[in-house]
PDB file of N, CA, C and O in Angstrom:
ATOM      1  N   MET A   1      90.698  95.418 102.140  1.00  0.00           N
ATOM      2  CA  MET A   1      92.287  95.172 101.602  1.00  0.00           C
ATOM      3  C   MET A   1      92.766  96.682 101.633  1.00  0.00           C
ATOM      4  O   MET A   1      93.994  96.762 101.581  1.00  0.00           O
ATOM      5  N   GLY A   2      92.089  97.935 101.705  1.00  0.00           N
ATOM      6  CA  GLY A   2      92.643  98.920 101.717  1.00  0.00           C
ATOM      7  C   GLY A   2      93.566  99.280 102.818  1.00  0.00           C
ATOM      8  O   GLY A   2      94.534 100.029 102.690  1.00  0.00           O
ATOM      9  N   VAL A   3      93.165  98.645 103.997  1.00  0.00           N
ATOM     10  CA  VAL A   3      94.287  98.916 105.150  1.00  0.00           C
ATOM     11  C   VAL A   3      95.413  98.158 104.961  1.00  0.00           C
ATOM     12  O   VAL A   3      96.541  98.573 105.229  1.00  0.00           O
ATOM     13  N   VAL A   4      95.109  96.766 104.392  1.00  0.00           N
ATOM     14  CA  VAL A   4      96.198  95.928 104.433  1.00  0.00           C
ATOM     15  C   VAL A   4      97.107  96.580 103.318  1.00  0.00           C
ATOM     16  O   VAL A   4      98.269  96.375 103.666  1.00  0.00           O
ATOM     17  N   LYS A   5      97.079  97.240 102.191  1.00  0.00           N
ATOM     18  CA  LYS A   5      97.730  97.935 101.350  1.00  0.00           C
ATOM     19  C   LYS A   5      98.365  99.177 101.964  1.00  0.00           C
ATOM     20  O   LYS A   5      99.341  99.722 101.449  1.00  0.00           O
ATOM     21  N   ALA A   6      97.810  99.586 103.027  1.00  0.00           N
ATOM     22  CA  ALA A   6      98.160 100.940 103.592  1.00  0.00           C
ATOM     23  C   ALA A   6      99.285 100.431 104.719  1.00  0.00           C
ATOM     24  O   ALA A   6     100.418 100.907 104.796  1.00  0.00           O
ATOM     25  N   VAL A   7      98.975  99.804 105.228  1.00  0.00           N
ATOM     26  CA  VAL A   7     100.366  99.145 106.474  1.00  0.00           C
ATOM     27  C   VAL A   7     101.148  98.377 105.545  1.00  0.00           C
ATOM     28  O   VAL A   7     102.241  98.087 106.032  1.00  0.00           O
ATOM     29  N   ARG A   8     100.956  97.901 104.260  1.00  0.00           N
ATOM     30  CA  ARG A   8     102.433  97.140 103.477  1.00  0.00           C
ATOM     31  C   ARG A   8     103.123  98.809 102.913  1.00  0.00           C
ATOM     32  O   ARG A   8     104.321  99.079 103.005  1.00  0.00           O
ATOM     33  N   ASN A   9     102.498  99.377 102.575  1.00  0.00           N
ATOM     34  CA  ASN A   9     103.194 100.695 102.079  1.00  0.00           C
ATOM     35  C   ASN A   9     103.955 101.368 102.768  1.00  0.00           C
ATOM     36  O   ASN A   9     104.925 101.974 102.313  1.00  0.00           O
ATOM     37  N   SER A  10     103.558 101.345 104.153  1.00  0.00           N
ATOM     38  CA  SER A  10     103.924 101.923 105.560  1.00  0.00           C
ATOM     39  C   SER A  10     105.211 101.216 105.843  1.00  0.00           C
ATOM     40  O   SER A  10     106.252 101.803 106.139  1.00  0.00           O
ATOM     41  N   VAL A  11     105.084  99.958 105.738  1.00  0.00           N
ATOM     42  CA  VAL A  11     106.679  99.027 106.223  1.00  0.00           C
ATOM     43  C   VAL A  11     107.386  99.446 105.100  1.00  0.00           C
ATOM     44  O   VAL A  11     108.497  99.972 105.157  1.00  0.00           O
ATOM     45  N   THR A  12     106.694  99.200 103.971  1.00  0.00           N
ATOM     46  CA  THR A  12     108.002  99.177 103.101  1.00  0.00           C
ATOM     47  C   THR A  12     108.866 100.549 102.867  1.00  0.00           C
ATOM     48  O   THR A  12     110.085 100.653 102.736  1.00  0.00           O
ATOM     49  N   ALA A  13     107.704 101.728 102.854  1.00  0.00           N
ATOM     50  CA  ALA A  13     108.333 103.093 102.552  1.00  0.00           C
ATOM     51  C   ALA A  13     109.466 103.556 104.031  1.00  0.00           C
ATOM     52  O   ALA A  13     110.254 104.498 103.955  1.00  0.00           O
ATOM     53  N   SER A  14     109.347 102.859 105.027  1.00  0.00           N
ATOM     54  CA  SER A  14     110.077 103.175 106.182  1.00  0.00           C
ATOM     55  C   SER A  14     111.433 102.550 106.201  1.00  0.00           C
ATOM     56  O   SER A  14     112.496 103.169 106.258  1.00  0.00           O
ATOM     57  N   GLY A  15     111.248 101.004 106.136  1.00  0.00           N
ATOM     58  CA  GLY A  15     112.231 100.548 106.288  1.00  0.00           C
ATOM     59  C   GLY A  15     112.614 100.322 108.122  1.00  0.00           C
ATOM     60  O   GLY A  15     113.394  99.483 108.573  1.00  0.00           O
ATOM     61  N   GLU A  16     111.932 101.180 108.803  1.00  0.00           N
ATOM     62  CA  GLU A  16     112.372 101.130 110.295  1.00  0.00           C
ATOM     63  C   GLU A  16     110.685 100.466 110.966  1.00  0.00           C
ATOM     64  O   GLU A  16     110.588 100.304 112.183  1.00  0.00           O
ATOM     65  N   VAL A  17     109.710 100.202 110.220  1.00  0.00           N
ATOM     66  CA  VAL A  17     108.554  99.902 110.990  1.00  0.00           C
ATOM     67  C   VAL A  17     108.117  98.375 110.353  1.00  0.00           C
ATOM     68  O   VAL A  17     108.016  98.045 109.171  1.00  0.00           O
ATOM     69  N   ALA A  18     107.945  97.741 111.332  1.00  0.00           N
ATOM     70  CA  ALA A  18     107.204  96.118 111.229  1.00  0.00           C
ATOM     71  C   ALA A  18     105.842  96.302 111.714  1.00  0.00           C
ATOM     72  O   ALA A  18     105.490  97.191 112.490  1.00  0.00           O
ATOM     73  N   ALA A  19     104.906  95.166 111.069  1.00  0.00           N
ATOM     74  CA  ALA A  19     103.987  94.942 111.420  1.00  0.00           C
ATOM     75  C   ALA A  19     103.234  93.596 111.512  1.00  0.00           C
ATOM     76  O   ALA A  19     103.275  92.854 110.530  1.00  0.00           O
ATOM     77  N   LEU A  20     102.625  93.263 112.490  1.00  0.00           N
ATOM     78  CA  LEU A  20     102.055  91.936 112.776  1.00  0.00           C
ATOM     79  C   LEU A  20     100.701  92.106 112.245  1.00  0.00           C
ATOM     80  O   LEU A  20      99.892  92.933 112.666  1.00  0.00           O
ATOM     81  N   TRP A  21     100.518  91.329 111.362  1.00  0.00           N
ATOM     82  CA  TRP A  21      98.811  91.204 110.658  1.00  0.00           C
ATOM     83  C   TRP A  21      98.187  89.995 111.344  1.00  0.00           C
ATOM     84  O   TRP A  21      99.038  89.107 111.391  1.00  0.00           O
ATOM     85  N   VAL A  22      97.210  89.667 111.813  1.00  0.00           N
ATOM     86  CA  VAL A  22      96.466  88.661 112.110  1.00  0.00           C
ATOM     87  C   VAL A  22      95.335  88.374 111.559  1.00  0.00           C
ATOM     88  O   VAL A  22      94.458  89.201 111.809  1.00  0.00           O
ATOM     89  N   THR A  23      95.034  87.524 110.914  1.00  0.00           N
ATOM     90  CA  THR A  23      93.879  87.174 109.874  1.00  0.00           C
ATOM     91  C   THR A  23      93.422  85.524 109.693  1.00  0.00           C
ATOM     92  O   THR A  23      94.035  84.549 110.127  1.00  0.00           O
ATOM     93  N   HIS A  24      92.466  85.534 109.106  1.00  0.00           N
ATOM     94  CA  HIS A  24      91.875  84.331 108.857  1.00  0.00           C
ATOM     95  C   HIS A  24      91.392  84.625 107.252  1.00  0.00           C
ATOM     96  O   HIS A  24      90.367  84.147 106.766  1.00  0.00           O
ATOM     97  N   ARG A  25      92.097  85.282 106.718  1.00  0.00           N
ATOM     98  CA  ARG A  25      91.709  85.550 105.245  1.00  0.00           C
ATOM     99  C   ARG A  25      93.019  85.151 104.350  1.00  0.00           C
ATOM    100  O   ARG A  25      93.942  85.948 104.181  1.00  0.00           O
ATOM    101  N   LEU A  26      93.002  83.738 103.753  1.00  0.00           N
ATOM    102  CA  LEU A  26      94.329  83.481 103.205  1.00  0.00           C
ATOM    103  C   LEU A  26      94.601  84.296 102.128  1.00  0.00           C
ATOM    104  O   LEU A  26      95.796  84.331 101.836  1.00  0.00           O
ATOM    105  N   GLU A  27      93.734  85.084 101.322  1.00  0.00           N
ATOM    106  CA  GLU A  27      93.947  85.945 100.324  1.00  0.00           C
ATOM    107  C   GLU A  27      95.370  86.960 100.856  1.00  0.00           C
ATOM    108  O   GLU A  27      96.381  87.198 100.196  1.00  0.00           O
ATOM    109  N   GLU A  28      95.009  87.463 102.355  1.00  0.00           N
ATOM    110  CA  GLU A  28      95.833  88.810 102.813  1.00  0.00           C
ATOM    111  C   GLU A  28      97.224  88.131 102.738  1.00  0.00           C
ATOM    112  O   GLU A  28      98.158  88.911 102.548  1.00  0.00           O
ATOM    113  N   LEU A  29      97.490  86.983 102.839  1.00  0.00           N
ATOM    114  CA  LEU A  29      98.784  86.184 102.584  1.00  0.00           C
ATOM    115  C   LEU A  29      99.922  86.857 101.533  1.00  0.00           C
ATOM    116  O   LEU A  29     101.104  87.122 101.751  1.00  0.00           O
ATOM    117  N   ARG A  30      99.241  87.003 100.503  1.00  0.00           N
ATOM    118  CA  ARG A  30     100.159  87.696  99.249  1.00  0.00           C
ATOM    119  C   ARG A  30     100.753  88.678  99.979  1.00  0.00           C
ATOM    120  O   ARG A  30     101.980  88.592  99.942  1.00  0.00           O
ATOM    121  N   TYR A  31     100.356  89.525 100.591  1.00  0.00           N
ATOM    122  CA  TYR A  31     101.214  90.972 101.619  1.00  0.00           C
ATOM    123  C   TYR A  31     102.313  90.750 102.387  1.00  0.00           C
ATOM    124  O   TYR A  31     103.131  91.572 102.799  1.00  0.00           O
ATOM    125  N   ALA A  32     102.266  89.513 102.554  1.00  0.00           N
ATOM    126  CA  ALA A  32     103.065  89.134 103.806  1.00  0.00           C
ATOM    127  C   ALA A  32     104.640  89.023 103.362  1.00  0.00           C
ATOM    128  O   ALA A  32     105.131  89.069 102.234  1.00  0.00           O
ATOM    129  N   ASP A  33     105.315  88.844 104.765  1.00  0.00           N
ATOM    130  CA  ASP A  33     106.728  88.291 104.291  1.00  0.00           C
ATOM    131  C   ASP A  33     106.961  86.867 104.735  1.00  0.00           C
ATOM    132  O   ASP A  33     107.753  86.130 104.146  1.00  0.00           O
ATOM    133  N   GLY A  34     106.298  86.517 105.722  1.00  0.00           N
ATOM    134  CA  GLY A  34     106.297  85.028 106.275  1.00  0.00           C
ATOM    135  C   GLY A  34     104.616  85.071 106.972  1.00  0.00           C
ATOM    136  O   GLY A  34     103.647  85.818 107.108  1.00  0.00           O
ATOM    137  N   ALA A  35     105.072  83.780 107.253  1.00  0.00           N
ATOM    138  CA  ALA A  35     103.340  83.771 107.983  1.00  0.00           C
ATOM    139  C   ALA A  35     103.709  82.664 109.243  1.00  0.00           C
ATOM    140  O   ALA A  35     104.646  81.875 109.127  1.00  0.00           O
ATOM    141  N   ILE A  36     102.924  82.716 110.342  1.00  0.00           N
ATOM    142  CA  ILE A  36     102.848  81.579 111.515  1.00  0.00           C
ATOM    143  C   ILE A  36     101.270  81.325 111.311  1.00  0.00           C
ATOM    144  O   ILE A  36     100.490  82.268 111.177  1.00  0.00           O
ATOM    145  N   TYR A  37     100.785  79.731 111.296  1.00  0.00           N
ATOM    146  CA  TYR A  37      99.648  79.076 111.309  1.00  0.00           C
ATOM    147  C   TYR A  37      99.545  78.791 113.151  1.00  0.00           C
ATOM    148  O   TYR A  37     100.498  78.438 113.847  1.00  0.00           O
ATOM    149  N   MET A  38      98.222  79.040 113.608  1.00  0.00           N
ATOM    150  CA  MET A  38      98.078  78.526 114.978  1.00  0.00           C
ATOM    151  C   MET A  38      96.959  78.036 115.350  1.00  0.00           C
ATOM    152  O   MET A  38      95.953  78.458 114.780  1.00  0.00           O
ATOM    153  N   GLU A  39      96.840  77.167 116.248  1.00  0.00           N
ATOM    154  CA  GLU A  39      95.437  76.666 116.372  1.00  0.00           C
ATOM    155  C   GLU A  39      95.453  76.324 117.947  1.00  0.00           C
ATOM    156  O   GLU A  39      96.377  75.720 118.492  1.00  0.00           O
ATOM    157  N   ASP A  40      94.422  76.746 118.531  1.00  0.00           N
ATOM    158  CA  ASP A  40      94.596  77.111 119.994  1.00  0.00           C
ATOM    159  C   ASP A  40      95.617  77.493 120.749  1.00  0.00           C
ATOM    160  O   ASP A  40      96.220  76.875 121.625  1.00  0.00           O
ATOM    161  N   GLY A  41      95.759  78.578 120.328  1.00  0.00           N
ATOM    162  CA  GLY A  41      97.022  79.450 120.996  1.00  0.00           C
ATOM    163  C   GLY A  41      98.502  79.051 120.685  1.00  0.00           C
ATOM    164  O   GLY A  41      99.483  79.632 121.148  1.00  0.00           O
ATOM    165  N   ARG A  42      98.524  78.107 119.940  1.00  0.00           N
ATOM    166  CA  ARG A  42      99.839  77.311 119.789  1.00  0.00           C
ATOM    167  C   ARG A  42     100.540  77.468 118.293  1.00  0.00           C
ATOM    168  O   ARG A  42      99.920  77.577 117.235  1.00  0.00           O
ATOM    169  N   THR A  43     101.468  77.459 118.400  1.00  0.00           N
ATOM    170  CA  THR A  43     102.097  77.729 116.860  1.00  0.00           C
ATOM    171  C   THR A  43     102.436  76.227 116.436  1.00  0.00           C
ATOM    172  O   THR A  43     103.145  75.428 117.048  1.00  0.00           O
ATOM    173  N   ILE A  44     101.605  76.007 114.981  1.00  0.00           N
ATOM    174  CA  ILE A  44     101.612  74.447 114.242  1.00  0.00           C
ATOM    175  C   ILE A  44     102.783  74.683 113.475  1.00  0.00           C
ATOM    176  O   ILE A  44     103.766  73.944 113.409  1.00  0.00           O
ATOM    177  N   ILE A  45     102.571  75.985 112.787  1.00  0.00           N
ATOM    178  CA  ILE A  45     104.111  75.747 111.490  1.00  0.00           C
ATOM    179  C   ILE A  45     104.133  77.449 111.380  1.00  0.00           C
ATOM    180  O   ILE A  45     103.233  78.286 111.452  1.00  0.00           O
ATOM    181  N   GLN A  46     105.552  77.544 111.175  1.00  0.00           N
ATOM    182  CA  GLN A  46     105.788  78.754 110.581  1.00  0.00           C
ATOM    183  C   GLN A  46     107.001  78.429 109.512  1.00  0.00           C
ATOM    184  O   GLN A  46     107.668  77.405 109.363  1.00  0.00           O
ATOM    185  N   GLY A  47     107.037  79.977 108.673  1.00  0.00           N
ATOM    186  CA  GLY A  47     107.561  79.988 107.362  1.00  0.00           C
ATOM    187  C   GLY A  47     107.362  80.862 106.251  1.00  0.00           C
ATOM    188  O   GLY A  47     106.961  82.019 106.375  1.00  0.00           O
ATOM    189  N   ASP A  48     107.607  80.379 105.295  1.00  0.00           N
ATOM    190  CA  ASP A  48     107.439  81.597 104.175  1.00  0.00           C
ATOM    191  C   ASP A  48     105.988  81.215 103.842  1.00  0.00           C
ATOM    192  O   ASP A  48     105.402  80.164 104.102  1.00  0.00           O
ATOM    193  N   VAL A  49     105.473  82.488 103.106  1.00  0.00           N
ATOM    194  CA  VAL A  49     103.774  82.265 102.651  1.00  0.00           C
ATOM    195  C   VAL A  49     103.624  81.121 101.786  1.00  0.00           C
ATOM    196  O   VAL A  49     102.640  80.400 101.949  1.00  0.00           O
ATOM    197  N   SER A  50     104.567  80.825 100.781  1.00  0.00           N
ATOM    198  CA  SER A  50     104.051  79.605 100.254  1.00  0.00           C
ATOM    199  C   SER A  50     104.085  78.311 100.821  1.00  0.00           C
ATOM    200  O   SER A  50     103.216  77.551 100.393  1.00  0.00           O
ATOM    201  N   SER A  51     104.854  77.863 101.665  1.00  0.00           N
ATOM    202  CA  SER A  51     104.788  76.794 102.464  1.00  0.00           C
ATOM    203  C   SER A  51     103.533  77.112 103.263  1.00  0.00           C
ATOM    204  O   SER A  51     102.559  76.414 102.978  1.00  0.00           O
ATOM    205  N   ILE A  52     103.372  78.005 104.182  1.00  0.00           N
ATOM    206  CA  ILE A  52     102.374  77.985 105.180  1.00  0.00           C
ATOM    207  C   ILE A  52     100.886  78.142 104.314  1.00  0.00           C
ATOM    208  O   ILE A  52      99.941  77.684 104.956  1.00  0.00           O
ATOM    209  N   SER A  53     100.589  78.604 103.223  1.00  0.00           N
ATOM    210  CA  SER A  53      99.460  78.596 102.317  1.00  0.00           C
ATOM    211  C   SER A  53      99.193  76.810 101.654  1.00  0.00           C
ATOM    212  O   SER A  53      98.148  76.162 101.601  1.00  0.00           O
ATOM    213  N   ARG A  54     100.464  76.473 101.267  1.00  0.00           N
ATOM    214  CA  ARG A  54     100.361  74.725 101.106  1.00  0.00           C
ATOM    215  C   ARG A  54      99.699  74.195 102.207  1.00  0.00           C
ATOM    216  O   ARG A  54      98.629  73.624 102.000  1.00  0.00           O
ATOM    217  N   PHE A  55     100.162  74.282 103.417  1.00  0.00           N
ATOM    218  CA  PHE A  55      99.801  73.436 104.145  1.00  0.00           C
ATOM    219  C   PHE A  55      98.058  74.060 104.833  1.00  0.00           C
ATOM    220  O   PHE A  55      97.217  73.342 105.374  1.00  0.00           O
ATOM    221  N   ILE A  56      97.974  75.248 104.628  1.00  0.00           N
ATOM    222  CA  ILE A  56      96.448  75.222 105.306  1.00  0.00           C
ATOM    223  C   ILE A  56      95.678  74.951 104.128  1.00  0.00           C
ATOM    224  O   ILE A  56      94.487  75.101 104.400  1.00  0.00           O
ATOM    225  N   LYS A  57      95.852  74.617 102.942  1.00  0.00           N
ATOM    226  CA  LYS A  57      94.991  74.471 101.886  1.00  0.00           C
ATOM    227  C   LYS A  57      95.123  72.653 101.753  1.00  0.00           C
ATOM    228  O   LYS A  57      94.293  72.118 101.019  1.00  0.00           O
ATOM    229  N   ARG A  58      95.980  71.907 102.341  1.00  0.00           N
ATOM    230  CA  ARG A  58      96.215  70.568 102.255  1.00  0.00           C
ATOM    231  C   ARG A  58      95.546  70.216 103.508  1.00  0.00           C
ATOM    232  O   ARG A  58      94.904  69.167 103.456  1.00  0.00           O
ATOM    233  N   LYS A  59      95.544  70.955 104.815  1.00  0.00           N
ATOM    234  CA  LYS A  59      94.649  70.744 105.976  1.00  0.00           C
ATOM    235  C   LYS A  59      92.889  71.147 105.755  1.00  0.00           C
ATOM    236  O   LYS A  59      91.922  70.615 106.301  1.00  0.00           O
ATOM    237  N   GLN A  60      92.926  72.387 104.651  1.00  0.00           N
ATOM    238  CA  GLN A  60      91.526  72.330 104.374  1.00  0.00           C
ATOM    239  C   GLN A  60      90.911  71.067 103.727  1.00  0.00           C
ATOM    240  O   GLN A  60      89.870  70.627 104.214  1.00  0.00           O
ATOM    241  N   ALA A  61      91.550  70.373 102.528  1.00  0.00           N
ATOM    242  CA  ALA A  61      91.330  69.733 101.407  1.00  0.00           C
ATOM    243  C   ALA A  61      90.514  68.189 102.475  1.00  0.00           C
ATOM    244  O   ALA A  61      89.494  67.542 102.237  1.00  0.00           O
ATOM    245  N   ARG A  62      91.638  68.063 103.768  1.00  0.00           N
ATOM    246  CA  ARG A  62      91.610  66.860 104.326  1.00  0.00           C
ATOM    247  C   ARG A  62      90.126  67.214 105.381  1.00  0.00           C
ATOM    248  O   ARG A  62      89.390  66.291 105.732  1.00  0.00           O
ATOM    249  N   TYR A  63      89.946  68.205 105.658  1.00  0.00           N
ATOM    250  CA  TYR A  63      88.660  68.558 106.319  1.00  0.00           C
ATOM    251  C   TYR A  63      87.198  68.517 105.664  1.00  0.00           C
ATOM    252  O   TYR A  63      86.171  68.140 106.228  1.00  0.00           O
ATOM    253  N   PHE A  64      87.331  69.002 104.305  1.00  0.00           N
ATOM    254  CA  PHE A  64      86.147  68.805 103.609  1.00  0.00           C
ATOM    255  C   PHE A  64      86.235  67.554 102.905  1.00  0.00           C
ATOM    256  O   PHE A  64      85.188  67.141 102.406  1.00  0.00           O
ATOM    257  N   GLY A  65      87.147  66.959 102.784  1.00  0.00           N
ATOM    258  CA  GLY A  65      87.149  65.436 102.470  1.00  0.00           C
ATOM    259  C   GLY A  65      86.102  64.931 103.248  1.00  0.00           C
ATOM    260  O   GLY A  65      85.122  64.437 102.691  1.00  0.00           O
ATOM    261  N   HIS A  66      86.176  64.985 104.318  1.00  0.00           N
ATOM    262  CA  HIS A  66      85.167  64.434 105.667  1.00  0.00           C
ATOM    263  C   HIS A  66      83.544  64.705 105.108  1.00  0.00           C
ATOM    264  O   HIS A  66      82.778  63.861 105.571  1.00  0.00           O
ATOM    265  N   PHE A  67      83.056  65.446 104.448  1.00  0.00           N
ATOM    266  CA  PHE A  67      81.843  65.726 104.254  1.00  0.00           C
ATOM    267  C   PHE A  67      81.493  65.677 102.826  1.00  0.00           C
ATOM    268  O   PHE A  67      82.387  65.999 102.043  1.00  0.00           O
ATOM    269  N   GLU A  68      80.255  65.303 102.309  1.00  0.00           N
ATOM    270  CA  GLU A  68      79.765  64.780 100.921  1.00  0.00           C
ATOM    271  C   GLU A  68      78.929  65.630 100.798  1.00  0.00           C
ATOM    272  O   GLU A  68      77.844  65.764 101.362  1.00  0.00           O
ATOM    273  N   LEU A  69      79.875  66.752  99.381  1.00  0.00           N
ATOM    274  CA  LEU A  69      78.749  67.823  99.088  1.00  0.00           C
ATOM    275  C   LEU A  69      78.072  67.746  97.842  1.00  0.00           C
ATOM    276  O   LEU A  69      77.188  68.558  97.568  1.00  0.00           O
TER     277      LEU A  69
END
């Protein structure tokens, strides 16, 4: 998380710097201004962080609903 915060601080402080962050960790989305969800190299959905988070959580719920825990 230290790296995420350092990148975010650099982007915020400069105003001239943009960063593209690739991750599989949903908790890192809280530092993003927007997000894109991809599967097999294709964009499935893009938008604000809350919309993408909801989409991913619904997708996970459907996936895990197929298994008996």
